[in-house]
MARTIDO-278297 format. One record per residue (C-alpha): residue in three letters; x, y, z. Coordinates in steps of 0.2 Angstrom, whole numbers, plus 5000, padded with zeros to 4 digits. Example, Ala and Ser with C-alpha at 12.3 -4.5 7.8 and 13.67 -1.06 7.14 Angstrom:
// residues 2
ala506249785039ser506849955036
END
This chain:
// residues 209
met503649444995ser505049494984his505149314977thr503349304972leu502849314954pro502049484951ile500249484944val499749604930phe497849624930val497049674913val495149744912asp494749774894asp493149724885asp494149704868ile494649524867ser496049564855val496849684867arg496649564881glu497549424871ser498949544865leu499249604883glu499249434890leu500649384878met501649534881ile501449514900ser501949334900ser503449364889ala504049504901gly504049374915trp502449424924arg500849324927pro499349404917glu497549394924thr496249464911phe494449514913ser493149584901ser492249684914ala492449774930gln491249654939gly492349504933phe493849584941leu493049634957ser492449454960his494249394960pro494949374977arg496149504983val498049454982gln499449484993thr500749494979pro501549634970ser500349684956cys499549814945leu497949844935ile497949894917leu496149964915asp495250024900val494250184903asn492650124893leu491949964900pro490149884898asp489649894916leu490650004928asn491750124918gly493650124922leu493550284932glu492150204943leu493150044945gln494750154950val493750224965arg493350044971val495049984969ala495850144977gly494750114992asp495049924994arg496649884986thr497850024989asp499349914985met498749894967pro499350044956ile498250074940ile498850104922phe497450174911ile497350134893thr496050204881gly495750234863tyr494650384867gly495750484878asp495350664882val496150794894pro494750804907thr494750614908ser496650594910val496750734923arg495350654933ala496150484932met497850544937lys497150654951ala496350494958gly497950414959ala498250324942val500150304939glu500050314920phe498750364907leu499150294889thr498150324873lys498050184860pro499050154850phe500550164862ser502150074861asp502649914870asp504049994879ala502950134886leu501750004893leu503149884899gly503950034908ala502350084916ile502049904922arg503849894929asn503650054939ala501950004945ile502549834951glu503949904960his502850034969ser501649894973arg503049794981ala503649934992leu501849964998leu501649775002asp503349775011gln502849925021thr501249835026val502149685032glu503349785042ile501949885050gln501049715055val502649655063ile502849805073ala500949805078asp501149625084arg502549675095tyr501549815102arg500149705107leu501349615119leu501549775129ser500549805145arg499449955146arg500750045156glu502150005144arg501050075130glu500850235140val502650255143met503050215125ser501850345119leu502650475130val504450445128thr504350435109thr503650615109gly505150675118arg504650675136leu506050645149asn505950505161lys505550625176gln504150705165val503450535161ala503450495179phe502550655184asp501250635170leu500850455175gly501050475194ile502450345196ser504250355201glu505650385189ile506450215193thr504750135188val504750235171lys506550175168ala506049995171his504550005160arg505550095146gly506849945146arg505449825144val504749915130met506349925121arg506549735123lys504849685118met504849805103gln506549755098ala507149935097cys508949975095ser508850145101leu507550275106val507550345088asp507150175082leu505750155094ala505150335089ala505150275071met504050125076ala502850235085ala502650345070lys502250195059leu500950145072arg500350325073leu500550335092gly500350495100gln499350585087asp497850615098arg498950675111ser499750805100ala498150855091
END
């Protein structure tokens, strides 16, 4: 993931802005993808690459804030940078509260936008790496038997072997055997490591609720 060329998506109905940003993005070493409308962007397949979206507030179909809602729900690993020639405080506050990483009013400096893009791509990269890590853990978890999952859920919430044995109605020796298999299958170095995996999988939340 870290060696994949990041993509910077641009949605702006002004062709001169799109062309200018396309040149800037390419010169900075990223891959530009430009669209004149929100629907054009939404029709593009989702990417599993570090990316961000430069989004104009005023668009001919969905406006930028409406598109932001769609992206936030479906493409959580794609930070949004708003650009606009008609910025106002209520709009910028609304955009930032909804998760935008930057709100720039035209004219803005190249350095300001390039810095925002750089930060957004790093954030996207971190989110994608986290998704991959969780998927690896989930794949290991699927290899556990039902009983092993029960033991993992209990020991990672701090229960002692004898308490787990009582909870499950089995012997302490059996708990130790299950626990050993869980550690091997999950490739956990320690109980702390296993607990961190459980937290990422959100195990035990229903039990503690």
